[in-house]
HTML snippet that shows the backbone in 3Dmol.js (N, CA, C, O; Angstrom):
<script src="https://3Dmol.org/build/3Dmol-min.js"></script>
<div id="view" style="width:600px;height:400px;position:relative"></div>
<script>
const pdb = `
ATOM      1  N   MET A   1     231.889 138.499 128.556  1.00  0.00           N
ATOM      2  CA  MET A   1     233.265 138.524 129.503  1.00  0.00           C
ATOM      3  C   MET A   1     232.931 137.775 131.272  1.00  0.00           C
ATOM      4  O   MET A   1     232.276 138.154 132.243  1.00  0.00           O
ATOM      5  N   PRO A   2     233.926 136.367 130.914  1.00  0.00           N
ATOM      6  CA  PRO A   2     233.468 135.965 132.213  1.00  0.00           C
ATOM      7  C   PRO A   2     233.609 136.553 134.122  1.00  0.00           C
ATOM      8  O   PRO A   2     234.676 136.442 134.725  1.00  0.00           O
ATOM      9  N   SER A   3     232.511 137.061 134.692  1.00  0.00           N
ATOM     10  CA  SER A   3     232.741 137.658 136.012  1.00  0.00           C
ATOM     11  C   SER A   3     234.262 137.016 136.745  1.00  0.00           C
ATOM     12  O   SER A   3     234.836 136.081 136.187  1.00  0.00           O
ATOM     13  N   LYS A   4     234.463 137.238 137.210  1.00  0.00           N
ATOM     14  CA  LYS A   4     236.028 137.764 138.286  1.00  0.00           C
ATOM     15  C   LYS A   4     235.974 136.263 139.251  1.00  0.00           C
ATOM     16  O   LYS A   4     237.033 135.706 139.537  1.00  0.00           O
ATOM     17  N   GLU A   5     234.988 135.846 139.586  1.00  0.00           N
ATOM     18  CA  GLU A   5     234.830 134.985 140.091  1.00  0.00           C
ATOM     19  C   GLU A   5     234.479 133.563 139.603  1.00  0.00           C
ATOM     20  O   GLU A   5     234.249 132.528 140.229  1.00  0.00           O
ATOM     21  N   ALA A   6     234.517 133.868 138.178  1.00  0.00           N
ATOM     22  CA  ALA A   6     234.300 132.215 137.466  1.00  0.00           C
ATOM     23  C   ALA A   6     235.326 132.085 136.988  1.00  0.00           C
ATOM     24  O   ALA A   6     235.704 130.952 136.693  1.00  0.00           O
ATOM     25  N   GLU A   7     236.596 133.857 136.606  1.00  0.00           N
ATOM     26  CA  GLU A   7     237.594 133.086 136.401  1.00  0.00           C
ATOM     27  C   GLU A   7     238.804 132.544 137.136  1.00  0.00           C
ATOM     28  O   GLU A   7     239.870 132.179 136.640  1.00  0.00           O
ATOM     29  N   SER A   8     238.203 132.567 139.257  1.00  0.00           N
ATOM     30  CA  SER A   8     238.807 132.221 139.401  1.00  0.00           C
ATOM     31  C   SER A   8     238.790 130.936 140.176  1.00  0.00           C
ATOM     32  O   SER A   8     239.778 130.449 140.726  1.00  0.00           O
ATOM     33  N   PHE A   9     237.299 130.314 140.167  1.00  0.00           N
ATOM     34  CA  PHE A   9     237.031 129.260 140.586  1.00  0.00           C
ATOM     35  C   PHE A   9     237.927 128.494 139.320  1.00  0.00           C
ATOM     36  O   PHE A   9     238.835 127.717 139.616  1.00  0.00           O
ATOM     37  N   LEU A  10     237.622 128.757 138.055  1.00  0.00           N
ATOM     38  CA  LEU A  10     238.289 128.186 136.681  1.00  0.00           C
ATOM     39  C   LEU A  10     239.971 127.952 137.511  1.00  0.00           C
ATOM     40  O   LEU A  10     239.930 127.107 138.406  1.00  0.00           O
ATOM     41  N   GLU A  11     241.026 128.452 137.335  1.00  0.00           N
ATOM     42  CA  GLU A  11     241.838 128.812 138.092  1.00  0.00           C
ATOM     43  C   GLU A  11     242.134 127.554 138.966  1.00  0.00           C
ATOM     44  O   GLU A  11     242.823 126.584 138.648  1.00  0.00           O
ATOM     45  N   GLU A  12     241.548 127.749 139.996  1.00  0.00           N
ATOM     46  CA  GLU A  12     241.643 126.610 141.831  1.00  0.00           C
ATOM     47  C   GLU A  12     241.017 125.038 140.127  1.00  0.00           C
ATOM     48  O   GLU A  12     241.571 123.993 139.787  1.00  0.00           O
ATOM     49  N   LEU A  13     240.350 125.396 139.853  1.00  0.00           N
ATOM     50  CA  LEU A  13     240.073 124.060 139.371  1.00  0.00           C
ATOM     51  C   LEU A  13     240.462 123.749 138.134  1.00  0.00           C
ATOM     52  O   LEU A  13     239.688 123.239 137.323  1.00  0.00           O
ATOM     53  N   ILE A  14     241.684 124.025 137.876  1.00  0.00           N
ATOM     54  CA  ILE A  14     242.768 123.882 136.518  1.00  0.00           C
ATOM     55  C   ILE A  14     243.819 123.392 137.434  1.00  0.00           C
ATOM     56  O   ILE A  14     244.757 122.657 137.127  1.00  0.00           O
ATOM     57  N   LYS A  15     243.454 124.063 139.009  1.00  0.00           N
ATOM     58  CA  LYS A  15     244.900 123.870 140.264  1.00  0.00           C
ATOM     59  C   LYS A  15     244.788 122.264 140.357  1.00  0.00           C
ATOM     60  O   LYS A  15     245.533 121.357 139.988  1.00  0.00           O
ATOM     61  N   VAL A  16     243.306 122.307 141.127  1.00  0.00           N
ATOM     62  CA  VAL A  16     243.199 121.217 141.850  1.00  0.00           C
ATOM     63  C   VAL A  16     243.141 119.548 140.945  1.00  0.00           C
ATOM     64  O   VAL A  16     243.193 118.376 141.317  1.00  0.00           O
ATOM     65  N   MET A  17     243.003 120.268 139.564  1.00  0.00           N
ATOM     66  CA  MET A  17     242.899 119.056 138.599  1.00  0.00           C
ATOM     67  C   MET A  17     244.842 118.618 138.099  1.00  0.00           C
ATOM     68  O   MET A  17     244.995 117.521 137.561  1.00  0.00           O
ATOM     69  N   LEU A  18     245.897 119.343 138.280  1.00  0.00           N
ATOM     70  CA  LEU A  18     247.355 119.574 137.940  1.00  0.00           C
ATOM     71  C   LEU A  18     247.515 118.886 139.202  1.00  0.00           C
ATOM     72  O   LEU A  18     248.040 117.774 139.236  1.00  0.00           O
ATOM     73  N   LYS A  19     247.013 119.592 140.450  1.00  0.00           N
ATOM     74  CA  LYS A  19     247.736 118.297 141.296  1.00  0.00           C
ATOM     75  C   LYS A  19     247.575 116.825 141.313  1.00  0.00           C
ATOM     76  O   LYS A  19     248.493 116.015 141.438  1.00  0.00           O
ATOM     77  N   GLU A  20     246.581 116.617 141.203  1.00  0.00           N
ATOM     78  CA  GLU A  20     246.195 115.340 141.178  1.00  0.00           C
ATOM     79  C   GLU A  20     246.499 114.354 140.006  1.00  0.00           C
ATOM     80  O   GLU A  20     246.257 113.154 140.138  1.00  0.00           O
ATOM     81  N   ARG A  21     247.095 114.930 138.719  1.00  0.00           N
ATOM     82  CA  ARG A  21     247.448 114.377 138.039  1.00  0.00           C
ATOM     83  C   ARG A  21     248.824 114.404 138.529  1.00  0.00           C
ATOM     84  O   ARG A  21     249.258 113.282 138.792  1.00  0.00           O
ATOM     85  N   GLN A  22     249.614 115.358 138.721  1.00  0.00           N
ATOM     86  CA  GLN A  22     250.761 114.886 139.747  1.00  0.00           C
ATOM     87  C   GLN A  22     250.920 113.956 140.524  1.00  0.00           C
ATOM     88  O   GLN A  22     251.951 113.311 140.716  1.00  0.00           O
ATOM     89  N   ASP A  23     249.733 113.822 141.091  1.00  0.00           N
ATOM     90  CA  ASP A  23     250.054 112.771 142.900  1.00  0.00           C
ATOM     91  C   ASP A  23     249.635 111.624 141.621  1.00  0.00           C
ATOM     92  O   ASP A  23     250.196 110.544 141.803  1.00  0.00           O
ATOM     93  N   LYS A  24     249.141 111.651 140.921  1.00  0.00           N
ATOM     94  CA  LYS A  24     249.257 110.220 139.942  1.00  0.00           C
ATOM     95  C   LYS A  24     250.053 109.893 139.547  1.00  0.00           C
ATOM     96  O   LYS A  24     250.130 108.675 139.382  1.00  0.00           O
ATOM     97  N   GLY A  25     251.296 110.844 139.089  1.00  0.00           N
ATOM     98  CA  GLY A  25     252.482 110.566 138.267  1.00  0.00           C
ATOM     99  C   GLY A  25     252.088 110.271 137.115  1.00  0.00           C
ATOM    100  O   GLY A  25     252.363 109.156 136.672  1.00  0.00           O
ATOM    101  N   LEU A  26     251.529 110.965 136.537  1.00  0.00           N
ATOM    102  CA  LEU A  26     250.548 110.812 135.022  1.00  0.00           C
ATOM    103  C   LEU A  26     251.283 112.200 134.508  1.00  0.00           C
ATOM    104  O   LEU A  26     251.219 113.299 135.058  1.00  0.00           O
ATOM    105  N   SER A  27     252.058 111.821 133.199  1.00  0.00           N
ATOM    106  CA  SER A  27     252.615 113.154 132.299  1.00  0.00           C
ATOM    107  C   SER A  27     251.662 113.727 131.559  1.00  0.00           C
ATOM    108  O   SER A  27     250.723 112.934 131.619  1.00  0.00           O
ATOM    109  N   HIS A  28     251.298 114.775 130.796  1.00  0.00           N
ATOM    110  CA  HIS A  28     250.679 115.440 130.148  1.00  0.00           C
ATOM    111  C   HIS A  28     250.156 114.222 129.109  1.00  0.00           C
ATOM    112  O   HIS A  28     248.979 114.198 128.752  1.00  0.00           O
ATOM    113  N   GLU A  29     251.033 113.311 128.696  1.00  0.00           N
ATOM    114  CA  GLU A  29     251.361 112.273 127.035  1.00  0.00           C
ATOM    115  C   GLU A  29     250.423 111.317 128.022  1.00  0.00           C
ATOM    116  O   GLU A  29     249.519 110.927 127.283  1.00  0.00           O
ATOM    117  N   ALA A  30     250.221 110.764 129.338  1.00  0.00           N
ATOM    118  CA  ALA A  30     249.925 109.942 129.422  1.00  0.00           C
ATOM    119  C   ALA A  30     248.687 110.150 130.194  1.00  0.00           C
ATOM    120  O   ALA A  30     248.042 109.221 130.680  1.00  0.00           O
ATOM    121  N   TRP A  31     248.321 111.593 130.309  1.00  0.00           N
ATOM    122  CA  TRP A  31     246.974 112.321 130.526  1.00  0.00           C
ATOM    123  C   TRP A  31     246.012 111.811 129.111  1.00  0.00           C
ATOM    124  O   TRP A  31     244.980 111.141 129.073  1.00  0.00           O
ATOM    125  N   SER A  32     246.733 112.364 128.128  1.00  0.00           N
ATOM    126  CA  SER A  32     246.014 113.285 127.005  1.00  0.00           C
ATOM    127  C   SER A  32     245.489 111.918 126.271  1.00  0.00           C
ATOM    128  O   SER A  32     244.674 111.968 125.351  1.00  0.00           O
ATOM    129  N   ALA A  33     246.095 110.560 126.821  1.00  0.00           N
ATOM    130  CA  ALA A  33     246.257 109.561 126.193  1.00  0.00           C
ATOM    131  C   ALA A  33     244.802 108.422 126.603  1.00  0.00           C
ATOM    132  O   ALA A  33     244.032 107.744 125.924  1.00  0.00           O
ATOM    133  N   ALA A  34     244.966 108.665 127.938  1.00  0.00           N
ATOM    134  CA  ALA A  34     243.788 108.276 128.908  1.00  0.00           C
ATOM    135  C   ALA A  34     242.591 109.241 128.508  1.00  0.00           C
ATOM    136  O   ALA A  34     241.653 108.764 127.869  1.00  0.00           O
ATOM    137  N   SER A  35     242.591 109.992 128.707  1.00  0.00           N
ATOM    138  CA  SER A  35     241.497 110.878 128.376  1.00  0.00           C
ATOM    139  C   SER A  35     240.432 111.720 127.017  1.00  0.00           C
ATOM    140  O   SER A  35     239.256 112.026 126.821  1.00  0.00           O
ATOM    141  N   GLY A  36     242.031 111.818 126.207  1.00  0.00           N
ATOM    142  CA  GLY A  36     241.750 111.765 124.615  1.00  0.00           C
ATOM    143  C   GLY A  36     241.132 112.914 124.598  1.00  0.00           C
ATOM    144  O   GLY A  36     239.967 113.045 124.224  1.00  0.00           O
ATOM    145  N   VAL A  37     242.274 114.349 125.228  1.00  0.00           N
ATOM    146  CA  VAL A  37     242.347 115.457 124.992  1.00  0.00           C
ATOM    147  C   VAL A  37     243.848 115.551 124.495  1.00  0.00           C
ATOM    148  O   VAL A  37     244.844 115.003 124.966  1.00  0.00           O
ATOM    149  N   ASP A  38     243.746 116.261 123.590  1.00  0.00           N
ATOM    150  CA  ASP A  38     245.308 117.002 122.454  1.00  0.00           C
ATOM    151  C   ASP A  38     246.420 116.686 123.907  1.00  0.00           C
ATOM    152  O   ASP A  38     245.786 116.495 124.945  1.00  0.00           O
ATOM    153  N   ARG A  39     247.543 116.638 124.009  1.00  0.00           N
ATOM    154  CA  ARG A  39     249.120 116.972 125.006  1.00  0.00           C
ATOM    155  C   ARG A  39     248.811 118.658 125.360  1.00  0.00           C
ATOM    156  O   ARG A  39     248.729 119.227 126.448  1.00  0.00           O
ATOM    157  N   ALA A  40     248.669 119.229 123.826  1.00  0.00           N
ATOM    158  CA  ALA A  40     249.748 120.916 123.353  1.00  0.00           C
ATOM    159  C   ALA A  40     248.362 121.521 124.256  1.00  0.00           C
ATOM    160  O   ALA A  40     248.555 122.569 124.873  1.00  0.00           O
ATOM    161  N   ALA A  41     247.334 121.045 124.320  1.00  0.00           N
ATOM    162  CA  ALA A  41     245.609 121.681 124.780  1.00  0.00           C
ATOM    163  C   ALA A  41     246.262 122.485 126.156  1.00  0.00           C
ATOM    164  O   ALA A  41     246.456 123.625 126.578  1.00  0.00           O
ATOM    165  N   ILE A  42     246.499 120.732 126.624  1.00  0.00           N
ATOM    166  CA  ILE A  42     246.380 120.421 128.197  1.00  0.00           C
ATOM    167  C   ILE A  42     247.463 121.505 128.493  1.00  0.00           C
ATOM    168  O   ILE A  42     246.989 122.590 128.832  1.00  0.00           O
ATOM    169  N   SER A  43     249.137 121.410 128.418  1.00  0.00           N
ATOM    170  CA  SER A  43     249.634 122.460 128.920  1.00  0.00           C
ATOM    171  C   SER A  43     249.658 123.618 128.708  1.00  0.00           C
ATOM    172  O   SER A  43     250.582 124.345 129.072  1.00  0.00           O
ATOM    173  N   ARG A  44     248.105 124.206 127.743  1.00  0.00           N
ATOM    174  CA  ARG A  44     247.791 125.661 127.556  1.00  0.00           C
ATOM    175  C   ARG A  44     247.426 125.928 129.074  1.00  0.00           C
ATOM    176  O   ARG A  44     247.899 126.646 129.956  1.00  0.00           O
ATOM    177  N   TRP A  45     246.321 124.989 128.983  1.00  0.00           N
ATOM    178  CA  TRP A  45     245.258 125.226 130.294  1.00  0.00           C
ATOM    179  C   TRP A  45     246.123 125.461 131.700  1.00  0.00           C
ATOM    180  O   TRP A  45     246.168 126.416 132.475  1.00  0.00           O
ATOM    181  N   GLU A  46     246.817 124.110 131.684  1.00  0.00           N
ATOM    182  CA  GLU A  46     247.725 124.614 133.170  1.00  0.00           C
ATOM    183  C   GLU A  46     248.698 126.220 133.269  1.00  0.00           C
ATOM    184  O   GLU A  46     249.100 126.815 134.268  1.00  0.00           O
ATOM    185  N   SER A  47     248.830 126.537 131.902  1.00  0.00           N
ATOM    186  CA  SER A  47     249.462 127.804 131.859  1.00  0.00           C
ATOM    187  C   SER A  47     249.191 128.401 132.001  1.00  0.00           C
ATOM    188  O   SER A  47     249.939 129.343 132.264  1.00  0.00           O
ATOM    189  N   GLN A  48     247.646 128.575 131.994  1.00  0.00           N
ATOM    190  CA  GLN A  48     246.735 129.315 131.920  1.00  0.00           C
ATOM    191  C   GLN A  48     246.819 130.451 130.542  1.00  0.00           C
ATOM    192  O   GLN A  48     247.032 131.657 130.666  1.00  0.00           O
ATOM    193  N   LYS A  49     246.616 129.788 129.352  1.00  0.00           N
ATOM    194  CA  LYS A  49     246.915 130.496 127.757  1.00  0.00           C
ATOM    195  C   LYS A  49     245.801 129.910 127.592  1.00  0.00           C
ATOM    196  O   LYS A  49     245.010 130.762 127.186  1.00  0.00           O
ATOM    197  N   ARG A  50     245.223 128.756 127.701  1.00  0.00           N
ATOM    198  CA  ARG A  50     243.356 129.014 127.182  1.00  0.00           C
ATOM    199  C   ARG A  50     242.383 128.431 127.840  1.00  0.00           C
ATOM    200  O   ARG A  50     242.622 127.470 128.571  1.00  0.00           O
ATOM    201  N   VAL A  51     241.380 128.831 127.709  1.00  0.00           N
ATOM    202  CA  VAL A  51     240.722 128.240 128.721  1.00  0.00           C
ATOM    203  C   VAL A  51     239.385 127.027 127.790  1.00  0.00           C
ATOM    204  O   VAL A  51     238.632 127.172 126.827  1.00  0.00           O
ATOM    205  N   PRO A  52     239.733 125.751 128.875  1.00  0.00           N
ATOM    206  CA  PRO A  52     239.101 124.452 128.506  1.00  0.00           C
ATOM    207  C   PRO A  52     237.407 124.358 128.338  1.00  0.00           C
ATOM    208  O   PRO A  52     236.465 124.924 128.893  1.00  0.00           O
ATOM    209  N   SER A  53     237.504 123.603 127.550  1.00  0.00           N
ATOM    210  CA  SER A  53     235.718 123.573 127.247  1.00  0.00           C
ATOM    211  C   SER A  53     235.005 122.496 128.698  1.00  0.00           C
ATOM    212  O   SER A  53     235.801 121.802 129.331  1.00  0.00           O
ATOM    213  N   ILE A  54     233.395 122.484 129.099  1.00  0.00           N
ATOM    214  CA  ILE A  54     232.944 121.648 129.604  1.00  0.00           C
ATOM    215  C   ILE A  54     233.251 120.286 129.211  1.00  0.00           C
ATOM    216  O   ILE A  54     233.201 119.639 130.257  1.00  0.00           O
ATOM    217  N   MET A  55     233.455 119.746 128.540  1.00  0.00           N
ATOM    218  CA  MET A  55     233.899 118.339 127.844  1.00  0.00           C
ATOM    219  C   MET A  55     235.218 117.796 128.010  1.00  0.00           C
ATOM    220  O   MET A  55     235.843 116.924 128.614  1.00  0.00           O
ATOM    221  N   ALA A  56     235.333 118.693 127.215  1.00  0.00           N
ATOM    222  CA  ALA A  56     237.140 118.371 128.080  1.00  0.00           C
ATOM    223  C   ALA A  56     237.390 118.493 129.429  1.00  0.00           C
ATOM    224  O   ALA A  56     238.373 117.913 129.890  1.00  0.00           O
ATOM    225  N   LEU A  57     236.724 119.098 130.093  1.00  0.00           N
ATOM    226  CA  LEU A  57     237.668 118.761 131.428  1.00  0.00           C
ATOM    227  C   LEU A  57     237.008 118.053 132.172  1.00  0.00           C
ATOM    228  O   LEU A  57     237.304 117.984 133.365  1.00  0.00           O
ATOM    229  N   TYR A  58     235.289 116.920 131.316  1.00  0.00           N
ATOM    230  CA  TYR A  58     235.095 116.430 131.815  1.00  0.00           C
ATOM    231  C   TYR A  58     235.637 114.900 131.370  1.00  0.00           C
ATOM    232  O   TYR A  58     235.370 113.875 131.997  1.00  0.00           O
ATOM    233  N   ASP A  59     236.284 114.955 130.408  1.00  0.00           N
ATOM    234  CA  ASP A  59     236.774 113.954 129.730  1.00  0.00           C
ATOM    235  C   ASP A  59     238.196 114.100 131.146  1.00  0.00           C
ATOM    236  O   ASP A  59     237.904 113.164 131.891  1.00  0.00           O
ATOM    237  N   LEU A  60     239.023 114.558 131.542  1.00  0.00           N
ATOM    238  CA  LEU A  60     240.411 114.627 131.765  1.00  0.00           C
ATOM    239  C   LEU A  60     239.490 113.859 133.012  1.00  0.00           C
ATOM    240  O   LEU A  60     239.373 112.641 133.147  1.00  0.00           O
ATOM    241  N   ALA A  61     238.855 114.960 133.907  1.00  0.00           N
ATOM    242  CA  ALA A  61     238.673 114.239 134.599  1.00  0.00           C
ATOM    243  C   ALA A  61     238.168 112.440 135.094  1.00  0.00           C
ATOM    244  O   ALA A  61     238.698 111.808 136.008  1.00  0.00           O
ATOM    245  N   ALA A  62     237.560 112.170 134.612  1.00  0.00           N
ATOM    246  CA  ALA A  62     237.263 110.811 134.447  1.00  0.00           C
ATOM    247  C   ALA A  62     239.211 110.225 133.723  1.00  0.00           C
ATOM    248  O   ALA A  62     239.719 109.104 133.750  1.00  0.00           O
ATOM    249  N   ALA A  63     239.481 110.850 133.465  1.00  0.00           N
ATOM    250  CA  ALA A  63     241.155 109.530 133.454  1.00  0.00           C
ATOM    251  C   ALA A  63     241.585 109.976 134.152  1.00  0.00           C
ATOM    252  O   ALA A  63     242.804 110.006 133.987  1.00  0.00           O
ATOM    253  N   LEU A  64     241.059 110.702 135.502  1.00  0.00           N
ATOM    254  CA  LEU A  64     241.553 110.600 136.309  1.00  0.00           C
ATOM    255  C   LEU A  64     241.275 110.162 137.771  1.00  0.00           C
ATOM    256  O   LEU A  64     241.928 110.336 138.800  1.00  0.00           O
ATOM    257  N   GLY A  65     240.317 109.653 137.575  1.00  0.00           N
ATOM    258  CA  GLY A  65     239.724 108.227 138.091  1.00  0.00           C
ATOM    259  C   GLY A  65     238.061 109.379 139.079  1.00  0.00           C
ATOM    260  O   GLY A  65     238.204 109.309 140.299  1.00  0.00           O
ATOM    261  N   SER A  66     237.333 109.869 138.840  1.00  0.00           N
ATOM    262  CA  SER A  66     236.380 110.850 139.561  1.00  0.00           C
ATOM    263  C   SER A  66     236.281 111.635 138.380  1.00  0.00           C
ATOM    264  O   SER A  66     236.935 112.160 137.480  1.00  0.00           O
ATOM    265  N   PRO A  67     235.016 111.434 138.880  1.00  0.00           N
ATOM    266  CA  PRO A  67     233.405 112.455 138.265  1.00  0.00           C
ATOM    267  C   PRO A  67     234.087 113.981 138.274  1.00  0.00           C
ATOM    268  O   PRO A  67     234.844 114.045 139.242  1.00  0.00           O
ATOM    269  N   LEU A  68     234.075 114.956 137.684  1.00  0.00           N
ATOM    270  CA  LEU A  68     234.187 116.189 137.075  1.00  0.00           C
ATOM    271  C   LEU A  68     233.561 117.097 138.702  1.00  0.00           C
ATOM    272  O   LEU A  68     234.238 117.897 139.347  1.00  0.00           O
ATOM    273  N   HIS A  69     232.165 116.671 139.019  1.00  0.00           N
ATOM    274  CA  HIS A  69     231.946 117.781 139.565  1.00  0.00           C
ATOM    275  C   HIS A  69     232.843 117.626 141.369  1.00  0.00           C
ATOM    276  O   HIS A  69     232.754 118.654 142.040  1.00  0.00           O
ATOM    277  N   VAL A  70     233.656 116.369 142.067  1.00  0.00           N
ATOM    278  CA  VAL A  70     234.770 115.743 142.682  1.00  0.00           C
ATOM    279  C   VAL A  70     235.582 117.433 142.595  1.00  0.00           C
ATOM    280  O   VAL A  70     235.712 118.223 143.530  1.00  0.00           O
ATOM    281  N   PHE A  71     235.947 117.575 141.427  1.00  0.00           N
ATOM    282  CA  PHE A  71     236.939 118.520 141.426  1.00  0.00           C
ATOM    283  C   PHE A  71     236.858 120.164 141.487  1.00  0.00           C
ATOM    284  O   PHE A  71     237.504 121.181 141.740  1.00  0.00           O
ATOM    285  N   CYS A  72     235.700 119.708 141.107  1.00  0.00           N
ATOM    286  CA  CYS A  72     234.655 121.728 141.571  1.00  0.00           C
ATOM    287  C   CYS A  72     234.801 121.704 142.123  1.00  0.00           C
ATOM    288  O   CYS A  72     235.521 122.617 142.528  1.00  0.00           O
ATOM    289  N   GLU A  73     234.406 120.706 143.030  1.00  0.00           N
ATOM    290  CA  GLU A  73     234.266 121.073 145.336  1.00  0.00           C
ATOM    291  C   GLU A  73     234.817 121.358 145.603  1.00  0.00           C
ATOM    292  O   GLU A  73     234.783 122.342 146.341  1.00  0.00           O
ATOM    293  N   LYS A  74     236.521 120.358 145.009  1.00  0.00           N
ATOM    294  CA  LYS A  74     237.369 121.064 145.626  1.00  0.00           C
ATOM    295  C   LYS A  74     238.016 121.985 145.983  1.00  0.00           C
ATOM    296  O   LYS A  74     238.587 122.379 147.000  1.00  0.00           O
ATOM    297  N   ALA A  75     237.708 122.510 144.203  1.00  0.00           N
ATOM    298  CA  ALA A  75     237.641 124.202 143.801  1.00  0.00           C
ATOM    299  C   ALA A  75     237.976 125.116 144.462  1.00  0.00           C
ATOM    300  O   ALA A  75     238.911 125.847 144.791  1.00  0.00           O
ATOM    301  N   GLU A  76     236.189 124.715 144.663  1.00  0.00           N
ATOM    302  CA  GLU A  76     235.022 125.278 145.044  1.00  0.00           C
ATOM    303  C   GLU A  76     235.395 126.270 146.707  1.00  0.00           C
ATOM    304  O   GLU A  76     235.110 127.454 146.887  1.00  0.00           O
ATOM    305  N   LYS A  77     236.263 125.094 147.977  1.00  0.00           N
ATOM    306  CA  LYS A  77     236.787 125.257 148.794  1.00  0.00           C
ATOM    307  C   LYS A  77     237.962 125.867 149.289  1.00  0.00           C
ATOM    308  O   LYS A  77     238.196 126.349 150.397  1.00  0.00           O
ATOM    309  N   ARG A  78     238.904 125.725 147.923  1.00  0.00           N
ATOM    310  CA  ARG A  78     240.345 126.610 147.884  1.00  0.00           C
ATOM    311  C   ARG A  78     240.269 128.517 148.201  1.00  0.00           C
ATOM    312  O   ARG A  78     239.561 129.343 147.625  1.00  0.00           O
ATOM    313  N   PRO A  79     240.840 128.636 148.827  1.00  0.00           N
ATOM    314  CA  PRO A  79     241.094 129.983 149.422  1.00  0.00           C
ATOM    315  C   PRO A  79     241.125 131.207 147.907  1.00  0.00           C
ATOM    316  O   PRO A  79     241.318 132.409 148.088  1.00  0.00           O
TER     317      PRO A  79
END
`;
const viewer = $3Dmol.createViewer("view");
viewer.addModel(pdb, "pdb");
viewer.setStyle({}, {cartoon: {color: "spectrum"}});
viewer.zoomTo();
viewer.render();
</script>
């Protein structure tokens, strides 16, 4: 079972990536097409019903135009 810190970090990471997606005006469909990640999976992650793999996060970040570590750093800085 993951630690509370790990769960909190993942929650913040998804929020950071969601905000970036919204700021770029990307729908789930567009983000899915750009990343190659299933649209339904993206929706489940954003609603915290499932946990994304590191590989999916990598592809989603690339589709947003930044490496994954940039989103990780932003998530760590959030309260």
